[in-house]
C-alpha positions, 0 to 999 in steps of 0.5 A: 479527474481528481473528483473521479479518481477520489470517488472511485477510490472511496467507492470501496471504503465501506465494503472491504473490512479492516485488516491488521494494518488498518487496525494498527492505525486505530490502535496507534492513533487512539493513544495519547501523544505520550503513548504514541511517542512511546510506541514510535520509539519501539515500532513503526517510528517511520509512520509517526507523522501519519499516526499523528495526523490520524490521532486528531482525525479519529477524534470524530470516530473510527467508522470504516468510511471515516478512517479511509476517507483521507486516503481517498482524498489523497488519491484525488489530490494525486490525480489533480497534480498528475493531470496538471503535470501531464499538461505541463510535460506534453498536453492537456490530453496527456494529463487527462488521459494519464489521470483517467488511467490512474483512476482505473487501476485496482491498486488505486482502488485498494490503497485509496480505501486503506487506512494507511499512508500509502495513498498519501505517499503517492500524492506526495511523490506526484506533488514533488515532481509537479513542484520540480517541474514548475521550479525548473520551468520558471525558477524562483525562490518561492517555487524552490521552497515549494519543491523543498516542502514537497520533498519533505512531505514525501519523506514524512508519508512513508520511508520507502517513498523516498526511493522515487526521489533519485529520479529527480536527479535526471533533471539537474542541470547547470543553472538550477543545480545548486538550488535544487540540491539545497531544496533536496537536502533540506527537504530530505532531512526527515528521511534521514531521521526516520531512516535512522529510526527505521533501521533501529526498528528493523526487527519489526519487519523481520517477517518479510522474506528475502526476495530475488530478481524474480520479483521484477516479473511481477512488477507490472501487476504490483504497480497496477494491481492487475496483471493484464492491465499492468502489462498493457500499461507498462508497454504503453508507458515505455512508448510514452517515454520515447514520445517525451524523448523525441519531443525535444527534437520536435520542439527544436525544429519548431523553434528553428523554423519559426513555424509549425509544419502541418505534420508537426501540428498533426503529430502534437494534436494542434490546430491552426492558429493555436496562439496559446501553444506558441508560448513556451511554458504556456498553457496550451497543448503540443509543445506548450509544456516544453522548456526552452532548454535543449534536451528537456524532453529527454530529461523528463523521459529519463525522470519518468522511467526512473520514477517507474523503475527505480523504487523496486530496484532500490528496494531490492538493493536495500533488501539484499544489503541491509534487511529484507524489506521488499513488499509490494505495497511499499512501491505504490508510489510508482503507479502514478508514473505508470499512468502518466507515461501511458497518457503521454504515449496516447496523447502523442498518437498522430491521429485520433489521440482522444479515441485512442485514450478512451479505448485504452481506458476502457480496455484497461478497465475491462482487463482489471474488472475482476480485481476491482470486484475483488478489492471491493468484497468483504474479504478485499483486504484479505483478513476477514474478521466478520467471517471469523465471527460468523464461524464462532458459534459460542456456547456458555463457558466457551473460551477463545484464544488468539494465535496472535494477540493483536487479532483481538483488536479486530474482534473487539472492533467488529463483535456485536454479540456475546463472545467466548471468554477471553481467558488469556487477556490480562489488560484492556490496553495494548502493549505500550511498545507494540500492538499486542495485548498482555496475556497470561502465559499459562494456557493450561491453567487458563483453560482449567474447567473449560470443555470447548475453546475457539482458537483463531490465528492468522495463517493457514490450517497447516501453519497452526496444526502441523507447523510450529509457527503458531505456538498458542495452538500447540499450547492448547493441545498440550492442555488436553484439547483436540480440534473438532472443526477447522475452517480457513477464510480461503485466502492467503494467508487469511484467517483460520478458526478452529474449535477444540474440545477437551479430550475424554478422560481416559480411565486407567486400564484395570489390571485383571485380578488373578483368582487363586485356584482352590485345590483340595488338600489330600491327606 
């Protein structure tokens, strides 16, 4: 399933064009180590570990497929750990079905073909739960070290990925509490450092609007990438939590009786004489993954639900108490929990769990089919720069002005023909403290002698032509130009490409000359 999930994610890497965030990855990773450090001191400091990795990765090249390959591999890794975690918690079937459901999520296809750290964050979170499971299952120094490393990886992949870690506390119990706390404390040190850095750079996310509790209604779609599949899997996932909760009672009954009844074998999908499943903590199906600790299934039910719902709840709290920060992509780490719990629910079906699992995968895939197509289109990342380049029909002496200077990076990346003159650019390298480029401030002077100028901005037509959110458009108008053609890429916020032409010179109105009236002099 790891290969399937990775292949599904990778299947969209060459179709959708890079968006602004991915171009920012290229901009950051292309700098020297000293330049990268300078950037991190001003913006995106919490992305520094990912940027460092990509700094060495792009030594080979910056083609779309190569840039996005690490994310697809991370999705495959996440699917592998998810499958094994499902096996340890319930059964092999639960793990396989959970990994299959994870693979069909449009959100997985999106972030698995996205040159940012979100797929890494999801893989690290799954790894952390898997490592904690092993450490609690059979405590040893080596396993607790592995758990601490997993926590550190979570902290390094994305700052808000740590919002899944409080769900680990549901598994704290006497006997492992001290070692678990030590591993969490040491592994969580990067989160403290990056959190302080992020707080100091909160101006970088000032564009995020304040959100209210209504965002929770969209949470299933956010996690799955599809409303239909998300609602269906969310309901099934809650049933999976119930299955885990009830597993403790079933396990205790088996231990007390000393044998499995036919009903118990049927409920857990066990055949007669399943010797491997008899071993607590063994490798078989059914009760194999349950710990010899009362209430362990219930603890994992709480942990699984916490993994699913705590990140959005805590992120909204951060937004209300610190600074607006609620963005859907920060919560992709919940997608594996959605798939895992749904897989457990289907594996717990009393009869025909395998056909039920296949049916759920097929139905979920059909409900999400349109979203899978969308994320694989050229405009799948909602910033279609190749489309904008096709709109620009440059003539000699044409100029181009970018509404946001960082858009220049995308045009430089994709342009394969002569472009209009970039009259505002004063340097080829981006700003040391950000992703914009140094530009002239006197737009009118830069456009002197030009009759046509192309203006490109991120946002709608109205944002540039009627509002004041794109100052460059107003400055072009003040320089004596008026729009003659405006096109938008049909998504939100999307890109707008407008052609402005210089207004005809208005000749001053001639004041009619009054002809003196000749009068005859009479004597």
